[in-house]
N, CA, C and O atoms as CSV, one atom per row, in Angstrom:
chain,resi,resn,atom,element,x,y,z
A,1,MET,N,N,17.932,-4.268,-17.185
A,1,MET,CA,C,16.728,-3.458,-17.297
A,1,MET,C,C,15.522,-4.283,-16.828
A,1,MET,O,O,15.554,-5.512,-16.882
A,2,TYR,N,N,14.500,-3.631,-16.385
A,2,TYR,CA,C,13.313,-4.306,-15.894
A,2,TYR,C,C,12.083,-3.717,-16.566
A,2,TYR,O,O,12.120,-2.607,-17.098
A,3,SER,N,N,11.002,-4.468,-16.534
A,3,SER,CA,C,9.754,-4.038,-17.164
A,3,SER,C,C,9.025,-3.039,-16.272
A,3,SER,O,O,8.995,-3.183,-15.050
A,4,THR,N,N,8.444,-2.035,-16.898
A,4,THR,CA,C,7.618,-1.078,-16.154
A,4,THR,C,C,6.160,-1.184,-16.599
A,4,THR,O,O,5.396,-0.227,-16.471
A,5,LYS,N,N,5.781,-2.342,-17.119
A,5,LYS,CA,C,4.393,-2.575,-17.525
A,5,LYS,C,C,3.480,-2.432,-16.303
A,5,LYS,O,O,3.755,-3.005,-15.248
A,6,GLY,N,N,2.422,-1.684,-16.446
A,6,GLY,CA,C,1.493,-1.473,-15.346
A,6,GLY,C,C,1.923,-0.401,-14.368
A,6,GLY,O,O,1.301,-0.226,-13.320
A,7,ILE,N,N,2.981,0.315,-14.702
A,7,ILE,CA,C,3.517,1.349,-13.817
A,7,ILE,C,C,3.196,2.725,-14.385
A,7,ILE,O,O,3.416,2.978,-15.570
A,8,ASP,N,N,2.680,3.610,-13.546
A,8,ASP,CA,C,2.339,4.968,-13.958
A,8,ASP,C,C,3.476,5.942,-13.687
A,8,ASP,O,O,3.662,6.905,-14.430
A,9,ALA,N,N,4.237,5.693,-12.626
A,9,ALA,CA,C,5.308,6.608,-12.228
A,9,ALA,C,C,6.392,5.822,-11.501
A,9,ALA,O,O,6.180,4.686,-11.077
A,10,VAL,N,N,7.543,6.443,-11.366
A,10,VAL,CA,C,8.668,5.842,-10.653
A,10,VAL,C,C,9.114,6.820,-9.573
A,10,VAL,O,O,9.238,8.019,-9.822
A,11,ALA,N,N,9.353,6.301,-8.377
A,11,ALA,CA,C,9.832,7.126,-7.261
A,11,ALA,C,C,10.909,6.346,-6.520
A,11,ALA,O,O,10.943,5.117,-6.560
A,12,THR,N,N,11.772,7.066,-5.856
A,12,THR,CA,C,12.817,6.419,-5.062
A,12,THR,C,C,12.342,6.255,-3.621
A,12,THR,O,O,11.355,6.861,-3.204
A,13,ILE,N,N,13.054,5.437,-2.879
A,13,ILE,CA,C,12.765,5.280,-1.451
A,13,ILE,C,C,12.841,6.633,-0.749
A,13,ILE,O,O,12.013,6.933,0.111
A,14,THR,N,N,13.820,7.440,-1.107
A,14,THR,CA,C,13.974,8.771,-0.508
A,14,THR,C,C,12.751,9.627,-0.785
A,14,THR,O,O,12.262,10.316,0.109
A,15,GLU,N,N,12.251,9.590,-2.019
A,15,GLU,CA,C,11.041,10.350,-2.353
A,15,GLU,C,C,9.842,9.815,-1.588
A,15,GLU,O,O,8.990,10.590,-1.154
A,16,LEU,N,N,9.765,8.509,-1.419
A,16,LEU,CA,C,8.665,7.923,-0.661
A,16,LEU,C,C,8.687,8.420,0.780
A,16,LEU,O,O,7.638,8.714,1.353
A,17,ARG,N,N,9.867,8.512,1.362
A,17,ARG,CA,C,9.982,9.013,2.740
A,17,ARG,C,C,9.531,10.463,2.854
A,17,ARG,O,O,8.818,10.827,3.789
A,18,SER,N,N,9.949,11.285,1.901
A,18,SER,CA,C,9.671,12.721,2.013
A,18,SER,C,C,8.332,13.138,1.416
A,18,SER,O,O,7.814,14.201,1.758
A,19,LYS,N,N,7.763,12.325,0.531
A,19,LYS,CA,C,6.516,12.695,-0.150
A,19,LYS,C,C,5.466,11.588,-0.042
A,19,LYS,O,O,4.706,11.362,-0.984
A,20,THR,N,N,5.422,10.911,1.080
A,20,THR,CA,C,4.512,9.777,1.240
A,20,THR,C,C,3.070,10.150,0.940
A,20,THR,O,O,2.407,9.474,0.154
A,21,SER,N,N,2.582,11.209,1.551
A,21,SER,CA,C,1.188,11.607,1.368
A,21,SER,C,C,0.882,11.913,-0.096
A,21,SER,O,O,-0.148,11.492,-0.624
A,22,GLU,N,N,1.773,12.640,-0.739
A,22,GLU,CA,C,1.586,13.000,-2.149
A,22,GLU,C,C,1.572,11.752,-3.039
A,22,GLU,O,O,0.739,11.645,-3.939
A,23,LEU,N,N,2.475,10.823,-2.797
A,23,LEU,CA,C,2.535,9.603,-3.602
A,23,LEU,C,C,1.312,8.719,-3.367
A,23,LEU,O,O,0.790,8.120,-4.308
A,24,VAL,N,N,0.856,8.634,-2.130
A,24,VAL,CA,C,-0.341,7.848,-1.831
A,24,VAL,C,C,-1.555,8.449,-2.531
A,24,VAL,O,O,-2.361,7.717,-3.106
A,25,GLU,N,N,-1.694,9.758,-2.489
A,25,GLU,CA,C,-2.801,10.418,-3.193
A,25,GLU,C,C,-2.720,10.175,-4.695
A,25,GLU,O,O,-3.743,9.953,-5.341
A,26,HIS,N,N,-1.515,10.216,-5.255
A,26,HIS,CA,C,-1.340,9.951,-6.684
A,26,HIS,C,C,-1.747,8.513,-7.004
A,26,HIS,O,O,-2.450,8.269,-7.985
A,27,ALA,N,N,-1.309,7.568,-6.183
A,27,ALA,CA,C,-1.644,6.159,-6.401
A,27,ALA,C,C,-3.146,5.928,-6.310
A,27,ALA,O,O,-3.698,5.100,-7.034
A,28,LYS,N,N,-3.798,6.656,-5.426
A,28,LYS,CA,C,-5.242,6.503,-5.241
A,28,LYS,C,C,-6.018,6.937,-6.482
A,28,LYS,O,O,-7.099,6.413,-6.753
A,29,GLY,N,N,-5.475,7.886,-7.230
A,29,GLY,CA,C,-6.193,8.431,-8.376
A,29,GLY,C,C,-5.850,7.805,-9.715
A,29,GLY,O,O,-6.319,8.281,-10.749
A,30,ILE,N,N,-5.038,6.742,-9.725
A,30,ILE,CA,C,-4.640,6.132,-10.992
A,30,ILE,C,C,-5.016,4.651,-11.018
A,30,ILE,O,O,-5.267,4.046,-9.976
A,31,GLU,N,N,-5.050,4.088,-12.196
A,31,GLU,CA,C,-5.382,2.678,-12.366
A,31,GLU,C,C,-4.143,1.792,-12.416
A,31,GLU,O,O,-4.247,0.593,-12.674
A,32,ARG,N,N,-2.989,2.367,-12.173
A,32,ARG,CA,C,-1.739,1.625,-12.245
A,32,ARG,C,C,-0.920,1.906,-10.991
A,32,ARG,O,O,-1.340,2.685,-10.136
A,33,GLY,N,N,0.226,1.285,-10.880
A,33,GLY,CA,C,1.046,1.437,-9.689
A,33,GLY,C,C,2.162,2.448,-9.845
A,33,GLY,O,O,2.436,2.942,-10.938
A,34,ILE,N,N,2.795,2.742,-8.727
A,34,ILE,CA,C,3.992,3.584,-8.693
A,34,ILE,C,C,5.141,2.668,-8.285
A,34,ILE,O,O,5.123,2.079,-7.204
A,35,LEU,N,N,6.129,2.554,-9.148
A,35,LEU,CA,C,7.293,1.726,-8.864
A,35,LEU,C,C,8.201,2.458,-7.884
A,35,LEU,O,O,8.579,3.606,-8.117
A,36,ILE,N,N,8.545,1.797,-6.800
A,36,ILE,CA,C,9.469,2.360,-5.819
A,36,ILE,C,C,10.825,1.685,-6.043
A,36,ILE,O,O,10.929,0.459,-6.056
A,37,GLN,N,N,11.857,2.508,-6.219
A,37,GLN,CA,C,13.200,1.993,-6.461
A,37,GLN,C,C,14.093,2.212,-5.244
A,37,GLN,O,O,13.953,3.191,-4.512
A,38,LYS,N,N,15.002,1.281,-5.053
A,38,LYS,CA,C,16.039,1.411,-4.034
A,38,LYS,C,C,17.355,1.065,-4.721
A,38,LYS,O,O,17.506,-0.017,-5.287
A,39,ASN,N,N,18.293,1.987,-4.664
A,39,ASN,CA,C,19.577,1.812,-5.356
A,39,ASN,C,C,19.380,1.538,-6.848
A,39,ASN,O,O,20.057,0.689,-7.428
A,40,ASN,N,N,18.448,2.265,-7.458
A,40,ASN,CA,C,18.133,2.167,-8.886
A,40,ASN,C,C,17.619,0.804,-9.323
A,40,ASN,O,O,17.695,0.465,-10.504
A,41,GLU,N,N,17.100,0.021,-8.393
A,41,GLU,CA,C,16.526,-1.284,-8.696
A,41,GLU,C,C,15.081,-1.313,-8.207
A,41,GLU,O,O,14.759,-0.660,-7.215
A,42,PRO,N,N,14.203,-2.058,-8.885
A,42,PRO,CA,C,12.821,-2.181,-8.414
A,42,PRO,C,C,12.796,-2.752,-7.001
A,42,PRO,O,O,13.495,-3.722,-6.707
A,43,TYR,N,N,11.998,-2.156,-6.136
A,43,TYR,CA,C,11.958,-2.572,-4.737
A,43,TYR,C,C,10.536,-2.905,-4.282
A,43,TYR,O,O,10.315,-3.893,-3.583
A,44,ALA,N,N,9.572,-2.065,-4.688
A,44,ALA,CA,C,8.181,-2.255,-4.286
A,44,ALA,C,C,7.282,-1.512,-5.266
A,44,ALA,O,O,7.754,-0.739,-6.100
A,45,VAL,N,N,5.981,-1.760,-5.150
A,45,VAL,CA,C,5.002,-1.041,-5.961
A,45,VAL,C,C,3.929,-0.508,-5.032
A,45,VAL,O,O,3.397,-1.240,-4.197
A,46,LEU,N,N,3.614,0.762,-5.179
A,46,LEU,CA,C,2.565,1.412,-4.403
A,46,LEU,C,C,1.315,1.464,-5.271
A,46,LEU,O,O,1.324,2.050,-6.354
A,47,ILE,N,N,0.234,0.845,-4.786
A,47,ILE,CA,C,-1.028,0.844,-5.528
A,47,ILE,C,C,-2.163,1.246,-4.598
A,47,ILE,O,O,-2.037,1.179,-3.376
A,48,SER,N,N,-3.267,1.664,-5.194
A,48,SER,CA,C,-4.435,2.030,-4.394
A,48,SER,C,C,-5.077,0.773,-3.812
A,48,SER,O,O,-4.853,-0.337,-4.295
A,49,TYR,N,N,-5.865,0.965,-2.783
A,49,TYR,CA,C,-6.581,-0.151,-2.165
A,49,TYR,C,C,-7.556,-0.772,-3.162
A,49,TYR,O,O,-7.691,-1.994,-3.224
A,50,ASP,N,N,-8.236,0.073,-3.943
A,50,ASP,CA,C,-9.179,-0.430,-4.942
A,50,ASP,C,C,-8.480,-1.312,-5.969
A,50,ASP,O,O,-8.994,-2.371,-6.329
A,51,LEU,N,N,-7.314,-0.886,-6.442
A,51,LEU,CA,C,-6.560,-1.688,-7.405
A,51,LEU,C,C,-6.083,-2.985,-6.756
A,51,LEU,O,O,-6.086,-4.037,-7.394
A,52,TYR,N,N,-5.680,-2.912,-5.511
A,52,TYR,CA,C,-5.271,-4.110,-4.772
A,52,TYR,C,C,-6.401,-5.137,-4.747
A,52,TYR,O,O,-6.183,-6.311,-5.043
A,53,LEU,N,N,-7.608,-4.694,-4.394
A,53,LEU,CA,C,-8.757,-5.599,-4.364
A,53,LEU,C,C,-9.065,-6.139,-5.757
A,53,LEU,O,O,-9.389,-7.315,-5.915
A,54,LYS,N,N,-8.963,-5.282,-6.755
A,54,LYS,CA,C,-9.212,-5.701,-8.136
A,54,LYS,C,C,-8.221,-6.787,-8.550
A,54,LYS,O,O,-8.603,-7.767,-9.190
A,55,LEU,N,N,-6.969,-6.617,-8.191
A,55,LEU,CA,C,-5.952,-7.614,-8.515
A,55,LEU,C,C,-6.206,-8.934,-7.789
A,55,LEU,O,O,-5.861,-10.004,-8.289
A,56,LEU,N,N,-6.805,-8.848,-6.619
A,56,LEU,CA,C,-7.162,-10.056,-5.876
A,56,LEU,C,C,-8.425,-10.705,-6.421
A,56,LEU,O,O,-8.745,-11.842,-6.072
A,57,GLY,N,N,-9.150,-9.977,-7.285
A,57,GLY,CA,C,-10.371,-10.509,-7.863
A,57,GLY,C,C,-11.589,-10.319,-6.984
A,57,GLY,O,O,-12.603,-10.990,-7.177
A,58,GLU,N,N,-11.505,-9.421,-6.027
A,58,GLU,CA,C,-12.629,-9.163,-5.138
A,58,GLU,C,C,-13.348,-7.893,-5.566
A,58,GLU,O,O,-12.858,-7.137,-6.405
A,59,GLN,N,N,-14.507,-7.672,-4.980
A,59,GLN,CA,C,-15.238,-6.441,-5.248
A,59,GLN,C,C,-14.452,-5.258,-4.728
A,59,GLN,O,O,-13.746,-5.352,-3.724
A,60,VAL,N,N,-14.584,-4.143,-5.428
A,60,VAL,CA,C,-13.898,-2.921,-5.015
A,60,VAL,C,C,-14.819,-2.161,-4.074
A,60,VAL,O,O,-15.440,-1.166,-4.446
A,61,GLU,N,N,-14.888,-2.653,-2.855
A,61,GLU,CA,C,-15.727,-2.016,-1.843
A,61,GLU,C,C,-15.094,-2.252,-0.483
A,61,GLU,O,O,-14.859,-3.394,-0.086
A,62,ALA,N,N,-14.824,-1.185,0.215
A,62,ALA,CA,C,-14.221,-1.297,1.541
A,62,ALA,C,C,-15.261,-1.812,2.527
A,62,ALA,O,O,-16.445,-1.504,2.389
A,63,PRO,N,N,-14.842,-2.586,3.510
A,63,PRO,CA,C,-15.787,-3.052,4.518
A,63,PRO,C,C,-16.291,-1.882,5.355
A,63,PRO,O,O,-15.592,-0.880,5.507
A,64,PRO,N,N,-17.497,-2.005,5.897
A,64,PRO,CA,C,-18.009,-0.933,6.758
A,64,PRO,C,C,-17.066,-0.704,7.934
A,64,PRO,O,O,-16.373,-1.622,8.374
A,65,VAL,N,N,-17.047,0.502,8.426
A,65,VAL,CA,C,-16.150,0.866,9.522
A,65,VAL,C,C,-16.340,-0.061,10.714
A,65,VAL,O,O,-15.366,-0.427,11.371
A,66,SER,N,N,-17.559,-0.441,10.998
A,66,SER,CA,C,-17.833,-1.270,12.173
A,66,SER,C,C,-17.213,-2.658,12.080
A,66,SER,O,O,-17.007,-3.303,13.108
A,67,THR,N,N,-16.907,-3.137,10.867
A,67,THR,CA,C,-16.333,-4.473,10.730
A,67,THR,C,C,-14.831,-4.456,10.518
A,67,THR,O,O,-14.211,-5.515,10.425
A,68,ARG,N,N,-14.242,-3.287,10.440
A,68,ARG,CA,C,-12.793,-3.203,10.279
A,68,ARG,C,C,-12.107,-3.634,11.558
A,68,ARG,O,O,-12.637,-3.469,12.657
A,69,ARG,N,N,-10.939,-4.180,11.398
A,69,ARG,CA,C,-10.173,-4.643,12.550
A,69,ARG,C,C,-9.805,-3.462,13.436
A,69,ARG,O,O,-9.363,-2.419,12.956
A,70,ARG,N,N,-9.991,-3.642,14.698
A,70,ARG,CA,C,-9.648,-2.599,15.665
A,70,ARG,C,C,-8.444,-3.044,16.463
A,70,ARG,O,O,-8.248,-4.233,16.716
A,71,ARG,N,N,-7.642,-2.076,16.855
A,71,ARG,CA,C,-6.495,-2.385,17.705
A,71,ARG,C,C,-6.999,-2.768,19.084
A,71,ARG,O,O,-7.903,-2.139,19.633
A,72,SER,N,N,-6.409,-3.792,19.620
A,72,SER,CA,C,-6.779,-4.190,20.977
A,72,SER,C,C,-5.545,-4.710,21.684
A,72,SER,O,O,-4.581,-5.150,21.057
A,73,ARG,N,N,-5.596,-4.649,22.971
A,73,ARG,CA,C,-4.495,-5.164,23.773
A,73,ARG,C,C,-4.729,-6.648,23.984
A,73,ARG,O,O,-5.845,-7.087,24.262
A,74,LYS,N,N,-3.668,-7.403,23.850
A,74,LYS,CA,C,-3.753,-8.839,24.088
A,74,LYS,C,C,-3.314,-9.117,25.519
A,74,LYS,O,O,-2.349,-8.533,26.012
A,75,THR,N,N,-4.027,-10.001,26.166
A,75,THR,CA,C,-3.691,-10.375,27.533
A,75,THR,C,C,-3.177,-11.805,27.522
A,75,THR,O,O,-3.825,-12.699,26.978
A,76,SER,N,N,-2.026,-12.018,28.117
A,76,SER,CA,C,-1.449,-13.364,28.175
A,76,SER,C,C,-2.132,-14.169,29.271
A,76,SER,O,O,-2.946,-13.643,30.030
A,77,ALA,N,N,-1.794,-15.437,29.341
A,77,ALA,CA,C,-2.387,-16.325,30.343
A,77,ALA,C,C,-2.080,-15.864,31.763
A,77,ALA,O,O,-2.858,-16.114,32.684
A,78,GLU,N,N,-0.945,-15.192,31.938
A,78,GLU,CA,C,-0.565,-14.703,33.260
A,78,GLU,C,C,-1.231,-13.375,33.596
A,78,GLU,O,O,-1.015,-12.833,34.680
A,79,GLY,N,N,-2.030,-12.851,32.691
A,79,GLY,CA,C,-2.701,-11.591,32.943
A,79,GLY,C,C,-1.897,-10.371,32.564
A,79,GLY,O,O,-2.315,-9.247,32.840
A,80,GLU,N,N,-0.735,-10.571,31.929
A,80,GLU,CA,C,0.089,-9.446,31.502
A,80,GLU,C,C,-0.448,-8.883,30.199
A,80,GLU,O,O,-0.874,-9.626,29.315
A,81,VAL,N,N,-0.424,-7.586,30.091
A,81,VAL,CA,C,-0.864,-6.933,28.865
A,81,VAL,C,C,0.340,-6.732,27.979
A,81,VAL,O,O,1.360,-6.195,28.413
A,82,SER,N,N,0.224,-7.165,26.729
A,82,SER,CA,C,1.347,-6.995,25.805
A,82,SER,C,C,1.061,-5.931,24.785
A,82,SER,O,O,1.900,-5.657,23.927
């Protein structure tokens, strides 16, 4: 058996695949995590971004859109785009 301290709900990998949006919305609205199980064993925990920052000890404030990392193409020394 494993501890579910700090867990609000339990979902399986299959449920995560089929209900990702619903589970993410649920995680966003709670102060605890959602335990994700694989083969009836703890596998991962889904938490909100705010809770993630809180656990890291940082302020619960997202960076402005202009400072967020943007996708860009990297160019190698030979000029090839990867």
